[in-house]
N, C-alpha and C positions, 0 to 999 in steps of 0.2 A: 693624117699626114699621108704622105705618098712620097716615093721615091723619082725623082725629078731624073730623066733620063740628060739632059741636056748637064747637068753639074757631074753627073759618072764620068760624062765626057771630057768636061773640061778639068776635073780630077786626073784624067788618065792623058791629056794630052800636055798637063804641065808638068806630071812624070817624065814627059819625054818617051811614053810607051805606043807602040801600036795596039791593034786590035789583036791581034794574034800573040802579041807579046804579053799584054794584057789577060789573055785567057791564058798564058803557059802558067803565068805566078798567081790566076787565081783557080783553075780547073773547071771555068765556064768556059763553055763553047765560045766558039770568035761569033760566030752566027748568032745564039743567045746576045752574048752582051752589045752585038749591035741591033738587035730589033729593042734591047730595052734601051739605051740609048736615043733613039727616036720616038720611045714612047709606044709601040709596036704592043710590046706586051709587057707587064708587072714581072716582079723577081719572085721566086719565093723566100720565106725568112732563111732559110738553108743557101739558098744562091747570093741573096742582099749580104748575108755572111762572108760567104766565099770572098766576095768582090770588094769587100772593107777590107779584109785581110791580105787580098793581089792587092790593093792600095795602099797600104798599113795604116789605116786610117780608122778611127772610130765611127762605130753606126751614126750614132750623133753628130759628122761631119753634115749629114743631108738633110739634118733638124734644125730652124733655130732656136736659139737657146737663151733665155733673159739670164746676167751673170751677178744682179745686185739682190734676186729675191733672194730670202729665205723661207719664205712659208707657201703652199701651193694649197688655193681655197678647192674647197671638193668642186665647182661650179669654173675653175681656172685649169684645171688637170689640162695637160696634153694628151690626143687620144693617138697611139699609134694603131691602126689596121690597115691591113693591106689589100686591096683588092678582091673580090671574088673569097675574102676570107670571111670565119666565122669566129675568131678570134681576136680579141682586144686588148690593147698594153696600155694600161693606163699611166705614166710618168706620176707617182709621188715623192719625186725627187726636184725641187725647184732648176734645177741644170744640172749637164751632167759635164760637167768641168770638174767636175769633184773626183774624188778616188772609188765614190761607191753608187751605186742606182736602187733603186728603192719602184718597185712597180707591183700596179694589183693587175693580173694577169684572168680576163673572163674567158672560160670555151664552152663554146654551144656542145653538146651533148655529141658523142662520136666524133669527133672532129680533132686532128691532131698538130701541133704547133708546125710539123714538115714530115715527109716520108722518109728523109732519110736522117739519122742521126749526126747530129753536129758536135764541134768540138772547138773550144776557143781557151784562151790565158785566165785565169782566174779562179774564184770558188762564188758557190751559186747557194741559196739558204732560201726553203719554201714554206709557207705555213698556208697550209687549206682551211679558208675559211668560210665553204661552202662548197658541197655538193661531192664529187671526187675526182680523183688527177692520176694517174699511172705515171709514171717517169721510169722511161728505159735508160738504163745505166747501162751500155758496153750489152754483157749477154743477160741481166739482169732485169725483171720488171717488180715496179713497186706500188703496190695499189695502197694510195693511200685516201683517206675520209677526214670528212672534218672537225679539226683538230691537231691531225699528221703534222710531222715537220721533216724534212727533210735536207741536209747539208753534202756537199759534194765538189771537188775538184770540178772546174769545168774542161777541163782537157780531156777528162773520161767521155768517150761518146754518149752521146744522151738525146732526148728526143719527150715532147711531153703530149700526151693523150686523156682528153676527158672520158673516163672510161664507167662513166655512168648514165643515170637519165636524165637528170637535169642540170644547171647552168655550174659549170667549177670557179669556183673563185679564187686564186691564192697569193698570197704577198710575196715579194722576193724581193730579197736584196743579192746584191752583184758584184761584185768587183771584179778586177775595173769594169764601172760602165761598155755595154754593150751596143746601148743603141745612140 
């Protein structure tokens, strides 16, 4: 799945925001917003979150979702992978309209979700099913290995990184949904 710049522009205009107003609300530069809206560049996940916070919409606004499903078959999972990223998010939740989101996150060795620490409302709980995962929370780093779990308030600035030598696979429950 890929962020469609025209959808971002449509939402911004619907809210009556100029690019500069939107930049002030989101903390993302006006020039970068313009490039994203024109499809010239793809935002990092951290930038994507800032844009959604600036519009006061959840990330799933940009992705189609089926309301009536209750089961997600392994071959039917929606996959979110930003261009030029070695991080894959598989939606295990049938839709993103509820109060919780369930994800399988796969991160290649040496990769990190974003360079910046991010924060948003809610809580996150993760369980490492394979490999290793470093979770950076404010000034602390937690090195998790297979079978380890972690829970924290999403308002604490955080970032994820595969600090091991093999693919990191972890399951996450996040409330409210961020995608």
